[in-house]
BALOBA-1460 file (C-alpha; in Angstrom, 3 decimals):
// residues 297
<rec num="1" residu="x" x="32.643" y="33.469" z="-1.092"/>
<rec num="2" residu="x" x="31.741" y="31.187" z="-3.995"/>
<rec num="3" residu="x" x="31.304" y="28.312" z="-1.539"/>
<rec num="4" residu="x" x="28.894" y="30.395" z="0.545"/>
<rec num="5" residu="x" x="26.886" y="31.259" z="-2.539"/>
<rec num="6" residu="x" x="26.709" y="27.631" z="-3.596"/>
<rec num="7" residu="x" x="25.543" y="26.614" z="-0.132"/>
<rec num="8" residu="x" x="22.925" y="29.347" z="-0.182"/>
<rec num="9" residu="x" x="21.665" y="28.165" z="-3.566"/>
<rec num="10" residu="x" x="21.247" y="24.665" z="-2.179"/>
<rec num="11" residu="x" x="19.297" y="25.944" z="0.823"/>
<rec num="12" residu="x" x="17.096" y="28.055" z="-1.446"/>
<rec num="13" residu="x" x="16.245" y="24.932" z="-3.473"/>
<rec num="14" residu="x" x="15.137" y="23.209" z="-0.277"/>
<rec num="15" residu="x" x="13.009" y="26.223" z="0.641"/>
<rec num="16" residu="x" x="11.414" y="26.156" z="-2.827"/>
<rec num="17" residu="x" x="10.491" y="22.485" z="-2.377"/>
<rec num="18" residu="x" x="8.827" y="23.265" z="0.951"/>
<rec num="19" residu="x" x="6.931" y="26.160" z="-0.611"/>
<rec num="20" residu="x" x="5.712" y="23.937" z="-3.447"/>
<rec num="21" residu="x" x="4.467" y="21.370" z="-0.928"/>
<rec num="22" residu="x" x="2.486" y="23.881" z="1.145"/>
<rec num="23" residu="x" x="-0.817" y="23.834" z="-0.814"/>
<rec num="24" residu="x" x="-0.787" y="20.026" z="-0.894"/>
<rec num="25" residu="x" x="-0.136" y="19.840" z="2.850"/>
<rec num="26" residu="x" x="-3.043" y="22.208" z="3.441"/>
<rec num="27" residu="x" x="-5.327" y="20.210" z="1.116"/>
<rec num="28" residu="x" x="-4.583" y="16.827" z="2.714"/>
<rec num="29" residu="x" x="-4.418" y="17.941" z="6.338"/>
<rec num="30" residu="x" x="-6.527" y="15.556" z="8.442"/>
<rec num="31" residu="x" x="-7.192" y="13.246" z="5.471"/>
<rec num="32" residu="x" x="-6.783" y="9.466" z="5.634"/>
<rec num="33" residu="x" x="-4.145" y="7.869" z="3.407"/>
<rec num="34" residu="x" x="-3.748" y="4.088" z="3.118"/>
<rec num="35" residu="x" x="-0.259" y="2.956" z="2.066"/>
<rec num="36" residu="x" x="0.085" y="-0.604" z="0.814"/>
<rec num="37" residu="x" x="3.689" y="-1.404" z="1.598"/>
<rec num="38" residu="x" x="5.392" y="-4.291" z="-0.185"/>
<rec num="39" residu="x" x="7.919" y="-5.353" z="-2.812"/>
<rec num="40" residu="x" x="11.582" y="-4.359" z="-2.759"/>
<rec num="41" residu="x" x="10.886" y="-1.531" z="-0.324"/>
<rec num="42" residu="x" x="10.312" y="-4.196" z="2.323"/>
<rec num="43" residu="x" x="13.548" y="-6.155" z="1.814"/>
<rec num="44" residu="x" x="16.034" y="-3.377" z="1.032"/>
<rec num="45" residu="x" x="16.983" y="-1.917" z="4.428"/>
<rec num="46" residu="x" x="17.761" y="1.546" z="3.045"/>
<rec num="47" residu="x" x="14.422" y="1.716" z="1.249"/>
<rec num="48" residu="x" x="12.607" y="0.415" z="4.328"/>
<rec num="49" residu="x" x="14.062" y="3.188" z="6.457"/>
<rec num="50" residu="x" x="13.149" y="5.755" z="3.797"/>
<rec num="51" residu="x" x="9.513" y="4.602" z="3.454"/>
<rec num="52" residu="x" x="8.864" y="4.515" z="7.196"/>
<rec num="53" residu="x" x="10.480" y="7.933" z="7.652"/>
<rec num="54" residu="x" x="8.268" y="9.357" z="4.895"/>
<rec num="55" residu="x" x="5.105" y="7.861" z="6.417"/>
<rec num="56" residu="x" x="6.154" y="9.346" z="9.765"/>
<rec num="57" residu="x" x="6.497" y="12.712" z="8.032"/>
<rec num="58" residu="x" x="2.975" y="12.390" z="6.601"/>
<rec num="59" residu="x" x="1.703" y="11.915" z="10.149"/>
<rec num="60" residu="x" x="3.702" y="14.762" z="11.608"/>
<rec num="61" residu="x" x="2.444" y="17.294" z="9.038"/>
<rec num="62" residu="x" x="-1.193" y="16.455" z="9.702"/>
<rec num="63" residu="x" x="-2.243" y="13.517" z="7.536"/>
<rec num="64" residu="x" x="-3.686" y="10.264" z="8.929"/>
<rec num="65" residu="x" x="-1.657" y="7.441" z="7.359"/>
<rec num="66" residu="x" x="-2.431" y="3.739" z="7.672"/>
<rec num="67" residu="x" x="0.085" y="1.094" z="6.590"/>
<rec num="68" residu="x" x="-1.062" y="-2.251" z="5.190"/>
<rec num="69" residu="x" x="1.976" y="-4.443" z="4.643"/>
<rec num="70" residu="x" x="2.788" y="-7.695" z="2.946"/>
<rec num="71" residu="x" x="5.627" y="-10.082" z="3.625"/>
<rec num="72" residu="x" x="5.498" y="-12.620" z="0.827"/>
<rec num="73" residu="x" x="9.233" y="-12.947" z="0.246"/>
<rec num="74" residu="x" x="9.902" y="-13.470" z="3.941"/>
<rec num="75" residu="x" x="7.090" y="-16.034" z="4.177"/>
<rec num="76" residu="x" x="8.550" y="-17.968" z="1.235"/>
<rec num="77" residu="x" x="11.964" y="-17.964" z="2.904"/>
<rec num="78" residu="x" x="10.583" y="-19.477" z="6.112"/>
<rec num="79" residu="x" x="8.448" y="-22.011" z="4.237"/>
<rec num="80" residu="x" x="11.638" y="-23.247" z="2.565"/>
<rec num="81" residu="x" x="13.372" y="-23.424" z="5.946"/>
<rec num="82" residu="x" x="10.522" y="-25.745" z="6.959"/>
<rec num="83" residu="x" x="11.547" y="-28.018" z="4.083"/>
<rec num="84" residu="x" x="8.672" y="-27.103" z="1.769"/>
<rec num="85" residu="x" x="8.636" y="-25.332" z="-1.573"/>
<rec num="86" residu="x" x="6.242" y="-22.353" z="-1.823"/>
<rec num="87" residu="x" x="3.400" y="-23.043" z="-4.241"/>
<rec num="88" residu="x" x="1.306" y="-20.506" z="-6.116"/>
<rec num="89" residu="x" x="-1.797" y="-20.870" z="-8.273"/>
<rec num="90" residu="x" x="-2.771" y="-17.871" z="-10.414"/>
<rec num="91" residu="x" x="-0.491" y="-15.683" z="-8.317"/>
<rec num="92" residu="x" x="-2.040" y="-16.722" z="-4.979"/>
<rec num="93" residu="x" x="-0.070" y="-18.622" z="-2.359"/>
<rec num="94" residu="x" x="-1.338" y="-22.125" z="-1.634"/>
<rec num="95" residu="x" x="-1.738" y="-21.945" z="2.143"/>
<rec num="96" residu="x" x="-2.086" y="-25.205" z="4.032"/>
<rec num="97" residu="x" x="-2.265" y="-25.301" z="7.845"/>
<rec num="98" residu="x" x="1.518" y="-25.309" z="8.310"/>
<rec num="99" residu="x" x="2.023" y="-22.470" z="5.819"/>
<rec num="100" residu="x" x="-0.705" y="-20.479" z="7.573"/>
<rec num="101" residu="x" x="1.187" y="-20.813" z="10.857"/>
<rec num="102" residu="x" x="4.378" y="-19.621" z="9.155"/>
<rec num="103" residu="x" x="2.544" y="-16.687" z="7.553"/>
<rec num="104" residu="x" x="1.120" y="-15.514" z="10.874"/>
<rec num="105" residu="x" x="4.509" y="-15.809" z="12.573"/>
<rec num="106" residu="x" x="6.351" y="-13.925" z="9.822"/>
<rec num="107" residu="x" x="3.750" y="-11.202" z="9.352"/>
<rec num="108" residu="x" x="3.602" y="-10.592" z="13.098"/>
<rec num="109" residu="x" x="7.388" y="-10.106" z="13.199"/>
<rec num="110" residu="x" x="7.337" y="-7.806" z="10.169"/>
<rec num="111" residu="x" x="4.470" y="-5.876" z="11.738"/>
<rec num="112" residu="x" x="6.226" y="-5.242" z="15.034"/>
<rec num="113" residu="x" x="9.491" y="-4.322" z="13.297"/>
<rec num="114" residu="x" x="7.649" y="-1.631" z="11.324"/>
<rec num="115" residu="x" x="5.999" y="-0.350" z="14.500"/>
<rec num="116" residu="x" x="9.393" y="-0.073" z="16.194"/>
<rec num="117" residu="x" x="10.799" y="1.859" z="13.242"/>
<rec num="118" residu="x" x="7.842" y="4.247" z="13.272"/>
<rec num="119" residu="x" x="8.173" y="4.816" z="17.007"/>
<rec num="120" residu="x" x="11.847" y="5.608" z="16.398"/>
<rec num="121" residu="x" x="10.715" y="8.678" z="14.441"/>
<rec num="122" residu="x" x="8.629" y="9.981" z="17.320"/>
<rec num="123" residu="x" x="5.311" y="8.750" z="15.920"/>
<rec num="124" residu="x" x="2.953" y="6.562" z="17.940"/>
<rec num="125" residu="x" x="2.107" y="3.360" z="16.050"/>
<rec num="126" residu="x" x="0.077" y="0.239" z="16.816"/>
<rec num="127" residu="x" x="0.542" y="-3.077" z="15.057"/>
<rec num="128" residu="x" x="-2.617" y="-5.096" z="14.434"/>
<rec num="129" residu="x" x="-4.000" y="-7.634" z="11.999"/>
<rec num="130" residu="x" x="-7.453" y="-8.173" z="10.567"/>
<rec num="131" residu="x" x="-8.307" y="-10.587" z="13.384"/>
<rec num="132" residu="x" x="-8.085" y="-7.847" z="16.017"/>
<rec num="133" residu="x" x="-11.559" y="-6.624" z="16.837"/>
<rec num="134" residu="x" x="-12.796" y="-8.850" z="13.975"/>
<rec num="135" residu="x" x="-11.729" y="-5.985" z="11.749"/>
<rec num="136" residu="x" x="-11.437" y="-8.011" z="8.534"/>
<rec num="137" residu="x" x="-14.019" y="-10.756" z="8.252"/>
<rec num="138" residu="x" x="-13.199" y="-13.209" z="5.513"/>
<rec num="139" residu="x" x="-14.429" y="-16.214" z="3.613"/>
<rec num="140" residu="x" x="-12.463" y="-18.902" z="1.852"/>
<rec num="141" residu="x" x="-11.155" y="-17.751" z="-1.523"/>
<rec num="142" residu="x" x="-10.902" y="-20.095" z="-4.487"/>
<rec num="143" residu="x" x="-8.519" y="-19.640" z="-7.401"/>
<rec num="144" residu="x" x="-10.224" y="-20.414" z="-10.724"/>
<rec num="145" residu="x" x="-12.269" y="-23.064" z="-8.929"/>
<rec num="146" residu="x" x="-9.264" y="-24.591" z="-7.174"/>
<rec num="147" residu="x" x="-8.971" y="-24.954" z="-3.409"/>
<rec num="148" residu="x" x="-5.807" y="-23.122" z="-2.279"/>
<rec num="149" residu="x" x="-6.221" y="-23.607" z="1.440"/>
<rec num="150" residu="x" x="-6.507" y="-20.870" z="4.033"/>
<rec num="151" residu="x" x="-6.555" y="-17.949" z="1.631"/>
<rec num="152" residu="x" x="-9.216" y="-15.409" z="2.459"/>
<rec num="153" residu="x" x="-11.425" y="-12.966" z="0.618"/>
<rec num="154" residu="x" x="-12.527" y="-9.933" z="2.643"/>
<rec num="155" residu="x" x="-16.286" y="-9.868" z="3.111"/>
<rec num="156" residu="x" x="-16.567" y="-7.059" z="5.655"/>
<rec num="157" residu="x" x="-14.359" y="-4.447" z="7.308"/>
<rec num="158" residu="x" x="-15.325" y="-3.125" z="10.732"/>
<rec num="159" residu="x" x="-13.499" y="0.203" z="10.951"/>
<rec num="160" residu="x" x="-14.305" y="0.927" z="14.623"/>
<rec num="161" residu="x" x="-10.847" y="-0.095" z="15.864"/>
<rec num="162" residu="x" x="-9.148" y="1.962" z="13.140"/>
<rec num="163" residu="x" x="-11.286" y="4.977" z="13.995"/>
<rec num="164" residu="x" x="-10.282" y="4.731" z="17.655"/>
<rec num="165" residu="x" x="-6.581" y="4.504" z="16.789"/>
<rec num="166" residu="x" x="-6.697" y="7.387" z="14.307"/>
<rec num="167" residu="x" x="-8.717" y="9.568" z="16.667"/>
<rec num="168" residu="x" x="-6.109" y="8.984" z="19.370"/>
<rec num="169" residu="x" x="-3.176" y="9.976" z="17.171"/>
<rec num="170" residu="x" x="-1.815" y="6.505" z="16.355"/>
<rec num="171" residu="x" x="-0.624" y="5.152" z="13.009"/>
<rec num="172" residu="x" x="-2.219" y="1.709" z="12.470"/>
<rec num="173" residu="x" x="0.167" y="-0.837" z="10.945"/>
<rec num="174" residu="x" x="-1.902" y="-3.738" z="9.607"/>
<rec num="175" residu="x" x="-0.913" y="-7.311" z="8.731"/>
<rec num="176" residu="x" x="-3.222" y="-8.926" z="6.136"/>
<rec num="177" residu="x" x="-4.568" y="-11.777" z="8.247"/>
<rec num="178" residu="x" x="-8.357" y="-12.084" z="8.469"/>
<rec num="179" residu="x" x="-10.787" y="-14.139" z="10.504"/>
<rec num="180" residu="x" x="-13.431" y="-16.536" z="9.238"/>
<rec num="181" residu="x" x="-16.786" y="-17.637" z="10.647"/>
<rec num="182" residu="x" x="-15.215" y="-20.449" z="12.702"/>
<rec num="183" residu="x" x="-12.448" y="-18.179" z="14.047"/>
<rec num="184" residu="x" x="-10.101" y="-19.626" z="11.452"/>
<rec num="185" residu="x" x="-7.189" y="-17.460" z="10.356"/>
<rec num="186" residu="x" x="-6.943" y="-16.628" z="6.653"/>
<rec num="187" residu="x" x="-4.042" y="-15.215" z="4.680"/>
<rec num="188" residu="x" x="-5.251" y="-12.241" z="2.603"/>
<rec num="189" residu="x" x="-3.529" y="-10.743" z="-0.410"/>
<rec num="190" residu="x" x="-2.135" y="-7.433" z="0.887"/>
<rec num="191" residu="x" x="-3.421" y="-5.492" z="-2.133"/>
<rec num="192" residu="x" x="-6.939" y="-6.812" z="-1.483"/>
<rec num="193" residu="x" x="-6.683" y="-5.957" z="2.212"/>
<rec num="194" residu="x" x="-5.499" y="-2.405" z="1.493"/>
<rec num="195" residu="x" x="-8.322" y="-1.880" z="-0.993"/>
<rec num="196" residu="x" x="-10.946" y="-3.151" z="1.457"/>
<rec num="197" residu="x" x="-9.624" y="-0.981" z="4.300"/>
<rec num="198" residu="x" x="-9.349" y="2.153" z="2.161"/>
<rec num="199" residu="x" x="-12.917" y="1.622" z="0.977"/>
<rec num="200" residu="x" x="-14.262" y="1.084" z="4.502"/>
<rec num="201" residu="x" x="-12.734" y="4.285" z="5.897"/>
<rec num="202" residu="x" x="-13.394" y="6.332" z="2.730"/>
<rec num="203" residu="x" x="-9.702" y="7.195" z="2.422"/>
<rec num="204" residu="x" x="-8.691" y="10.278" z="0.489"/>
<rec num="205" residu="x" x="-5.860" y="8.300" z="-1.079"/>
<rec num="206" residu="x" x="-4.808" y="4.680" z="-1.513"/>
<rec num="207" residu="x" x="-1.154" y="4.245" z="-2.475"/>
<rec num="208" residu="x" x="0.381" y="1.012" z="-3.773"/>
<rec num="209" residu="x" x="4.170" y="0.789" z="-3.445"/>
<rec num="210" residu="x" x="5.288" y="-1.656" z="-6.150"/>
<rec num="211" residu="x" x="8.384" y="-2.736" z="-8.059"/>
<rec num="212" residu="x" x="7.389" y="-0.947" z="-11.267"/>
<rec num="213" residu="x" x="7.273" y="2.722" z="-12.229"/>
<rec num="214" residu="x" x="3.526" y="2.726" z="-12.900"/>
<rec num="215" residu="x" x="1.140" y="1.655" z="-15.657"/>
<rec num="216" residu="x" x="2.485" y="1.619" z="-19.217"/>
<rec num="217" residu="x" x="0.724" y="1.358" z="-22.567"/>
<rec num="218" residu="x" x="3.832" y="-0.500" z="-23.748"/>
<rec num="219" residu="x" x="5.860" y="-1.979" z="-20.847"/>
<rec num="220" residu="x" x="8.959" y="-2.093" z="-23.076"/>
<rec num="221" residu="x" x="8.790" y="1.666" z="-23.725"/>
<rec num="222" residu="x" x="9.236" y="3.806" z="-20.603"/>
<rec num="223" residu="x" x="7.957" y="6.845" z="-22.518"/>
<rec num="224" residu="x" x="4.439" y="5.330" z="-22.525"/>
<rec num="225" residu="x" x="3.942" y="5.727" z="-18.770"/>
<rec num="226" residu="x" x="0.357" y="6.784" z="-18.029"/>
<rec num="227" residu="x" x="0.637" y="9.560" z="-15.440"/>
<rec num="228" residu="x" x="-3.109" y="9.933" z="-14.898"/>
<rec num="229" residu="x" x="-6.225" y="8.060" z="-15.908"/>
<rec num="230" residu="x" x="-9.863" y="8.326" z="-14.915"/>
<rec num="231" residu="x" x="-12.254" y="5.414" z="-14.341"/>
<rec num="232" residu="x" x="-13.507" y="5.099" z="-17.948"/>
<rec num="233" residu="x" x="-9.927" y="5.119" z="-19.226"/>
<rec num="234" residu="x" x="-8.822" y="2.532" z="-16.646"/>
<rec num="235" residu="x" x="-11.668" y="0.211" z="-17.644"/>
<rec num="236" residu="x" x="-10.929" y="0.677" z="-21.347"/>
<rec num="237" residu="x" x="-7.257" y="-0.224" z="-20.822"/>
<rec num="238" residu="x" x="-8.370" y="-3.498" z="-19.247"/>
<rec num="239" residu="x" x="-11.048" y="-4.251" z="-21.866"/>
<rec num="240" residu="x" x="-8.666" y="-3.510" z="-24.749"/>
<rec num="241" residu="x" x="-5.885" y="-5.652" z="-23.301"/>
<rec num="242" residu="x" x="-3.526" y="-2.714" z="-22.742"/>
<rec num="243" residu="x" x="-3.023" y="-3.802" z="-19.120"/>
<rec num="244" residu="x" x="-2.361" y="-7.425" z="-18.258"/>
<rec num="245" residu="x" x="-0.238" y="-9.730" z="-16.145"/>
<rec num="246" residu="x" x="0.414" y="-8.765" z="-12.543"/>
<rec num="247" residu="x" x="-0.861" y="-5.216" z="-13.122"/>
<rec num="248" residu="x" x="-4.370" y="-6.440" z="-14.006"/>
<rec num="249" residu="x" x="-5.553" y="-7.386" z="-10.474"/>
<rec num="250" residu="x" x="-3.893" y="-4.256" z="-9.070"/>
<rec num="251" residu="x" x="-5.720" y="-1.987" z="-11.516"/>
<rec num="252" residu="x" x="-8.982" y="-3.823" z="-10.800"/>
<rec num="253" residu="x" x="-8.398" y="-3.120" z="-7.097"/>
<rec num="254" residu="x" x="-7.856" y="0.555" z="-7.925"/>
<rec num="255" residu="x" x="-11.110" y="0.727" z="-9.875"/>
<rec num="256" residu="x" x="-13.057" y="-1.019" z="-7.110"/>
<rec num="257" residu="x" x="-11.646" y="1.329" z="-4.460"/>
<rec num="258" residu="x" x="-12.585" y="4.459" z="-6.394"/>
<rec num="259" residu="x" x="-16.062" y="3.153" z="-7.214"/>
<rec num="260" residu="x" x="-16.569" y="2.608" z="-3.489"/>
<rec num="261" residu="x" x="-15.558" y="6.033" z="-2.240"/>
<rec num="262" residu="x" x="-11.754" y="6.408" z="-2.354"/>
<rec num="263" residu="x" x="-10.970" y="9.745" z="-3.996"/>
<rec num="264" residu="x" x="-7.683" y="8.859" z="-5.708"/>
<rec num="265" residu="x" x="-5.405" y="5.821" z="-6.076"/>
<rec num="266" residu="x" x="-1.675" y="5.909" z="-6.828"/>
<rec num="267" residu="x" x="0.619" y="3.188" z="-8.164"/>
<rec num="268" residu="x" x="4.214" y="4.119" z="-7.329"/>
<rec num="269" residu="x" x="7.674" y="2.643" z="-7.707"/>
<rec num="270" residu="x" x="8.630" y="1.791" z="-4.138"/>
<rec num="271" residu="x" x="12.254" y="1.335" z="-5.229"/>
<rec num="272" residu="x" x="12.519" y="5.112" z="-5.640"/>
<rec num="273" residu="x" x="13.365" y="6.877" z="-2.409"/>
<rec num="274" residu="x" x="10.762" y="9.421" z="-1.262"/>
<rec num="275" residu="x" x="8.288" y="8.307" z="-3.949"/>
<rec num="276" residu="x" x="5.409" y="9.011" z="-1.535"/>
<rec num="277" residu="x" x="6.499" y="12.598" z="-0.989"/>
<rec num="278" residu="x" x="7.209" y="13.207" z="-4.670"/>
<rec num="279" residu="x" x="3.748" y="12.008" z="-5.676"/>
<rec num="280" residu="x" x="1.744" y="13.679" z="-2.926"/>
<rec num="281" residu="x" x="3.557" y="16.988" z="-2.502"/>
<rec num="282" residu="x" x="4.938" y="18.050" z="-5.889"/>
<rec num="283" residu="x" x="3.148" y="19.407" z="-8.935"/>
<rec num="284" residu="x" x="4.764" y="16.937" z="-11.325"/>
<rec num="285" residu="x" x="4.393" y="13.773" z="-9.279"/>
<rec num="286" residu="x" x="5.513" y="10.317" z="-10.366"/>
<rec num="287" residu="x" x="3.932" y="6.947" z="-11.071"/>
<rec num="288" residu="x" x="0.309" y="6.521" z="-12.146"/>
<rec num="289" residu="x" x="-2.720" y="8.161" z="-10.529"/>
<rec num="290" residu="x" x="-6.244" y="6.834" z="-11.048"/>
<rec num="291" residu="x" x="-8.797" y="9.606" z="-10.559"/>
<rec num="292" residu="x" x="-12.449" y="9.510" z="-9.596"/>
<rec num="293" residu="x" x="-13.433" y="12.433" z="-11.812"/>
<rec num="294" residu="x" x="-13.106" y="12.278" z="-15.629"/>
<rec num="295" residu="x" x="-10.054" y="13.923" z="-17.177"/>
<rec num="296" residu="x" x="-11.038" y="16.741" z="-19.504"/>
<rec num="297" residu="x" x="-8.464" y="17.684" z="-22.095"/>
C-alpha cells in the first residue's frame, strides 16, 4: 500500500508540473521561438537528444520553433584532419577558402542529422542554410580592421522562405552560412545569425543555449546570477564593465534583438537537461532573461 501511495505522489507531481505549464502554453501558442543551438549540447549525445526532443515538444504543443545551429567544435576537428590548425582573431574563425569548404561540409552534415532527429519525434523539419532563397545576405566582416577571410556579417534577412515553412507546419533548421553579392559563401557566427533571423520574423522569444548558467555580476559567485534584466540594466552592465569576455557580444546581440522587435531573450545553460522547458513553462525559470519592458520593483 505504501508503494502505491508513493507512486501516486510521483504522478501527482507530474500533474502539478503540467498544470503549472498550462498558462504559459496558452500564452505562447502560435508564437515564434528562435533557438540558437550550440556548445556542449551539440557534442554530448544525451544532451543533443534531450534538446531536440524538447524543441519537438514545443512544436507539438503549438509553438513555432526555429533552430539556428553552430558547429564550431566539429569544424575545428575537420580542419585539423586537413592538416591545419584552426585560427581565431577576436573570437572569430579565420576562414580561408579551404576552411570555408570544410565549414559548409560539416554544417550541412550537422544540419541533416538534426533534421533526422526531429523527424524521429514525429515533427516535420527542413534543413536549410542562409544561401537557400538568398535568405541571409551577407557582406565581408572584418575583425578589428583585420581580414579574416570568408566570414560574413548579415546585411539582410528575407523571411519569405521561413514564413512558407512555418505556415506549412515545418520546423526550419538553419545552418549559419550566408551568401554575398558575388554568390560567395560566408561563414556567419551562429549567435549573429540567430539574432538576425529572430529580428526579421519578430520572434516572441530568442533563446541562446550556452555553456554557462546565465549572466553573473561576479562570475566567481554563483549567487550573483541575474535572473532578469531590462534594456537599461543590460546596457548599464556593459557600460560599467560588469559584463565582459565572451558574454559581451552575446549580450549585445540580445540588446539588438530586443531593440528590433524581439519580445524577450533568454540565455540558458544548455548543459542542463530540459533547460528550455524549465525556462519557458515554469514560474521560477532558470538562466537570464532580457526583457523589453522596464522592470519595476
